[in-house]
C-alpha positions in Angstrom: -23.5 36.0 -51.6 -26.2 33.5 -52.4 -29.9 33.9 -51.4 -29.7 31.3 -48.6 -26.7 33.0 -47.1 -28.5 36.3 -47.0 -31.5 34.8 -45.2 -29.2 33.1 -42.7 -27.3 36.3 -42.1 -30.6 38.2 -41.6 -31.8 35.6 -39.0 -28.5 35.8 -37.1 -28.7 39.6 -37.1 -32.2 39.5 -35.8 -31.3 37.1 -33.1 -28.3 39.2 -32.1 -30.5 42.4 -31.9 -33.2 40.5 -29.8 -30.5 39.3 -27.4 -29.1 42.8 -27.0 -32.6 44.2 -26.4 -33.5 41.4 -23.9 -30.4 42.3 -21.9 -31.2 46.0 -21.8 -35.0 45.8 -21.1 -35.6 44.6 -17.5 -37.9 41.6 -17.3 -40.8 41.9 -14.9 -40.0 40.1 -11.6 -43.2 38.1 -11.8 -42.1 36.3 -14.9 -40.9 32.8 -14.1 -38.1 31.5 -16.3 -38.8 27.9 -17.2 -36.1 27.9 -19.9 -33.9 25.7 -17.7 -36.6 23.1 -17.4 -36.5 21.2 -20.7 -39.7 19.2 -20.1 -41.6 22.3 -19.1 -40.1 24.4 -21.8 -41.0 21.9 -24.5 -44.5 21.6 -23.2 -45.0 25.4 -23.1 -43.6 25.8 -26.6 -46.4 23.6 -27.9 -49.0 26.3 -27.1 -49.8 29.3 -29.2 -48.0 32.6 -28.5 -51.5 34.1 -27.8 -52.1 31.5 -25.0 -48.6 32.0 -23.6 -49.1 35.8 -23.5 -52.5 35.4 -21.8 -50.9 33.1 -19.2 -48.1 35.6 -18.5 -50.7 38.4 -18.1 -53.0 36.3 -15.8 -50.0 35.2 -13.7 -49.9 38.7 -12.2 -53.5 38.5 -11.0 -53.1 34.9 -9.8 -50.1 35.9 -7.8 -52.0 38.9 -6.2 -55.0 36.7 -5.4 -52.9 33.9 -4.0 -51.3 36.3 -1.6 -54.6 37.9 -0.6 -56.5 34.6 -0.1 -53.7 33.0 1.9 -53.3 36.2 4.0 -57.0 36.1 4.8 -56.7 32.4 5.8 -53.8 33.3 8.0 -55.7 36.1 9.6 -58.6 33.8 10.4 -56.4 31.0 11.7 -54.2 33.4 13.8 -57.2 35.2 15.3 -59.2 32.1 16.2 -56.1 30.2 17.5 -55.2 33.1 19.7 -58.8 33.3 21.1 -59.6 29.6 21.3 -56.4 27.6 20.9 -55.2 25.3 18.1 -58.4 23.2 18.2 -60.7 26.1 17.4 -62.1 24.5 14.2 -64.4 21.9 16.0 -66.3 24.5 18.1 -66.0 27.7 16.1 -66.3 26.9 12.4 -69.8 27.1 10.9 -71.3 23.7 10.0 -71.3 24.5 6.3 -67.6 25.1 6.4 -67.0 21.8 8.3 -69.1 19.9 5.7 -67.2 21.4 2.8 -63.9 20.7 4.5 -64.9 17.1 5.2 -66.0 16.5 1.5 -62.9 18.0 0.1 -60.6 16.0 2.4 -62.6 12.8 1.5 -62.3 13.6 -2.2 -58.5 13.9 -1.9 -58.2 10.7 0.1 -60.2 8.9 -2.6 -58.1 10.3 -5.4 -54.9 9.0 -3.7 -53.2 12.4 -3.9 -51.0 14.0 -1.3 -53.0 16.1 1.1 -52.8 19.8 0.4 -52.6 20.7 4.1 -53.2 19.7 7.7 -55.2 22.9 8.3 -59.0 22.6 7.8 -59.1 26.2 6.5 -57.2 25.1 3.4 -60.1 22.7 2.5 -62.8 25.3 2.3 -63.7 27.7 -0.5 -63.0 31.4 -0.6 -66.6 32.1 0.0 -66.6 30.0 3.2 -63.8 32.2 4.6 -66.3 35.0 4.9 -68.7 32.7 6.6 -66.1 31.7 9.2 -65.4 35.4 9.9 -69.1 36.3 10.2 -69.7 33.2 12.4 -67.0 34.6 14.7 -67.8 38.3 14.3 -67.4 38.9 18.0 -63.7 38.5 17.4 -63.4 40.0 14.0 -65.7 43.0 14.6 -62.9 44.7 16.5 -60.5 44.5 13.6 -62.7 44.8 10.5 -64.7 47.9 9.9 -68.2 46.6 9.1 -69.9 43.2 8.7 -72.0 44.3 5.7 -68.9 45.8 4.0 -67.2 42.5 4.7 -70.0 40.6 2.9 -69.8 43.0 -0.1 -66.0 42.8 -0.4 -65.9 39.1 0.0 -68.6 38.7 -2.6 -66.8 40.9 -5.1 -63.5 39.1 -4.5 -65.1 35.7 -4.8 -66.7 36.7 -8.1 -63.4 38.0 -9.5 -61.6 34.9 -8.2 -63.5 32.7 -10.7 -61.7 33.6 -13.9 -58.4 33.9 -12.0 -58.5 30.5 -10.4 -60.2 28.7 -13.3 -57.9 29.8 -16.1 -60.0 32.5 -17.5 -58.9 36.0 -18.7 -59.9 39.1 -16.8 -61.3 41.9 -19.0 -59.7 45.3 -18.3 -62.8 46.4 -16.4 -62.5 43.4 -14.1 -58.8 44.2 -13.5 -59.9 47.6 -12.3 -62.6 45.9 -10.1 -60.0 43.5 -8.7 -57.7 46.4 -7.8 -60.6 48.2 -6.1 -61.7 45.1 -4.3 -58.2 44.5 -2.9 -58.1 48.2 -1.7 -61.6 47.6 -0.1 -60.2 44.6 1.7 -57.4 46.6 3.2 -59.7 49.4 4.0 -61.8 46.8 6.0 -58.7 45.9 7.9 -58.3 49.5 9.1 -61.0 48.6 11.7 -64.1 50.3 13.0 -64.0 54.1 12.9 
C-alpha cells in the first residue's frame, strides 16, 4: 500500500469512528443543527473553532435569559392589563419608559426594518422593566416579596445581561452569579412572607 492510500484509509477510519461516537453520545437539546442550511453552514464554517465553541457555550445562557426576560415582560403586561385594561401603558408606564419606547420605535421606523412588536414593553430595556414594576408597586407588591430585593435582583440580572446580549463570554464566576440571580428572581415571585 502506498503512503497516500494509508493516509486516506486513516482519514476514513477516523471519520467512521467519529460518526459512531456522534450517534452514541447524545447531543444537548440546546444545540441547533444548522447543517441543513447551506448558506448558514458555510458562513459558520468560516469562523474559528474557538469562536464556534464559545457561541455554543453562550447559547445556553442566552436561551435562559431570553426566557427569563420575556417571562418578566409577560408578567408585567398580564398584571397591568388585568388591573387597567389593554391600554394600561398610557396611564401606568413611567415617563422614562415611555420616552425610551418612543425613541426605539422611531429608530426602527427610520431604519425601515420590520417592527419587532406591537407591545410597548418590547421597546424598553431590561432595566426599565424594573422601573415599570416599581412604578406600579401597589399591584406587584402583593406578588413580589420586597421592593428593595426587586431592585437588587434586577440590577444583578441587568449587569449579567450585558455580556449575554452583546456577544461577550461569561466567566465561570459570572455563570454562578447568573444562576443565583435567576434563583433570586424566582424567590421574589414567592411573594411577601
